[in-house]
N, C-alpha and C positions, 0 to 999 in steps of 0.2 A: 219652226225649230232653228232653221239657219239664221234667222234674224236674231234670235235670242243668243245663239252661240257667238255671233259677231259682236253683239252688244256687250256680252260678258267679257270677251277678249279685249275690246276697246277700253272698257272700264278698268280692267286689270293693268293694261299698258299705261294708261294715264296715271293710275295710282303709283305704279313703279317709277314713272318719270318724276312725279311730284315728290315722292320719297327721296329720290336721288338729289333733287334740288335742295330739299330740307337738310339732307346729310351734308352737302357741300357747304350750305350756309352756316351750319352748326359746327363745321370742322374747327378743331383747335388751331390757334396760331402756331406756325411751324416754320423753321428755316429750310431752305431748299439748297443744300450744299452741292448737289449735282450740277447746279447752274452757276456756281461761283468759280472764281479762279483761286486755286490753292498753290501756295509756294512754301518752301521750307529752307531755312538756313540756320545751321548750328542747332540750338535748342529751341528755336522759334518757328512756329507755323503761322502763316498769314493767310487768311481767307478774304479775298477782295470781292466786293459787290455780291454779298450773300443775299439772295432774295428771301424775305421773311413774309410769308403769307399771313396777313392779319384776318382776312376774311376771303370769301369767294371772289371779291372784286377789288380788294385793297392789298397791294404789295409794296413794302418798303425795302430799301437796300442798305446794308450795313457792312462795314469793314471790321473784321475780327482778328485779334492777335492772341495767340496762345504761346506761353513760354513754360518749359518743363524743366524740372530738376530730377536727378536720378540718385538713388541710394546705392550702396555697395553691391547690391544684387541686381542692379539694372531695372528696378521698379521705378516707373515714371509717375510723377505727380505734378500737378499744376503749381507753378511758382506763385509766391504771394503777389497779389495785385492783378492776377490774371484769371479769366480772360478779360481783355480790354476790347470794348466795342465803340464805334463811332459811326455816325451817318456817312454813307459813301458820298464823295463829292459828286456834284452834278456833272455828267459827262459833257465834254466839249466836242461836239460832233463835226463842226465845220460844215461845209456845204458840198463835200465830195460825193461823187456818184460812183458806186461800184459797177464793174462791167468790163467788157472788152472794147478797147480803143484801137484806132489805126492812125498811124502817123501821116504826115503830108505826102502826097503822091511823088514828090521829087526826092524823097529820101527812102532808103531801104527797099528800093524797087517797088514802092507802093505797098509793101507788105510789112510795115512796121507795126506789128500787132502786140499789144500789151494787155495784161489782165490786172485790173485794180481791185483790191479786196479790202474790206473793212466795214465798220470800224471794229478794232479790238481794244479792250480796256488796258490803259497804262496807268502810271502813278499820277496822283494828284488830280484825277478827273480827266487827264489827257486821253486822247484816243490815238491809236496807231493805225495807219493805212499802209498797204503794201502794194508793190507793183512787181510783176514777173513777166518774162517774155512768154507770149501765148503760143499755143500750138499753131504751126504754119507760118510763123514769123520769119522774116528774112534773116539768114545767119549773120548779117552785118548789123543787126539791131544794136544800138549803143548800150541798152540796159539789159542785163541779165536778171537783176533784182534791184529793188529800192524800197526803203522804208521812210516814212515821214510822220511827224507827230503834230497833232492839233492840240494846242494848249500853250500855257506860259513857257517861254524859252527855258526858264529855270528848271522845269520838269522834263526837258528834252535830254536824252542821254548824251547828246553831242553839244550841250550848252557851252562848254568851254571853247570849243572850236567855233561855234556860231558867234559867241561874244567877241572872240578874237578877231573875227572877220567884220565885226561891227554891223551885223545883220540885225536890224530892228524893225523892218517893215512888217506890218501885220497882214499884208496882202498875200504872204506866202506862209505855208507850213513847212518847216525845215527838217531835213534828214540827210541820209547817205544813200548813194547809189553805187552798186558794183557794176562795172562795165567790162565788156569783153575786149575785143581789139578795136575799141573806139578811137577815132582820131582826136587830136587835141582840139579844143580844151577838154573834151568829155572823158578822156582817158583817166582812169582812177589811180594810176600810179601805185597800185597795191595797197592803198590806204583808204580808198573810198572817195567818191566825188561828192562834195557838199552841194546839195540841191535844195531848191524850193519848189513846192507844188502849189498850184492854185487852180481852182475850178472856175474858169473864166466865163462859163455859161453852163446851162443844164447839160449840154452835150460836148463841151470842150474842156480839156485838161491841159494846162501848160506846165512843163517841167523846165526849170531854169538851172543853169550850171553856174555855181559860184566858185568853182575851183579850176585851176589849170594844171592838168596832169596829176590830180589828186592833192595838190598843194597850192601855194600862192592864192589862198582864199581871199576874196574881196567882197565888198558890200553891194556891188552891182553885178548883174549877170554877165558872164562871158558870152553866153549863148542861151537860146531858148528853143524848145520844140513844142508845138501844140498838137495834141492828139484829139481825135473825134470819136465819140461814142458810136459804136455800131448798132 
């Protein structure tokens, strides 16, 4: 009797499992907006990198733009020619490694701890990486926060400043750091320090300073600091 009960239970479990697989495989293609980036401006809503599940094993990504018009009663309708869809650009990831890093032992009392996060999706397939001072870091750490973008300089929010400094090297991903009471040249002068970030190895990250007191940007670093992944 016991063997029969167990056999029946196993058969039922296997049938349920196979049924679930069939249901997933037969699922209708559908967008997954909960995993997209949604932004709005004026009468336009943009959904970036919307995953569209074509099957249980195939997902594509599209960018979607919706534009609305309103009547006198505030009823919204889609404008002519919308929605507009396009394949999402391939993300440019760079070779950065997220995690907690520590600076050289001769700086910040050996406790120069930073946390690197990313990638986040930016425009044109670029990706955004971020740096923040980690818990337990020395109060004298130069960086309280920093952002840099991997991708064409034209898609960088600071493209005008980067081009003015004649920064063209592809060895760095460029961005802006906010510094605390950092000494020169790292001091941000209230406008942000122009930086370049490069993952020099699987466990080392170098931040280069291309500004002097937040201005006097130039095409070669005033200084660099290398951090090591913990």
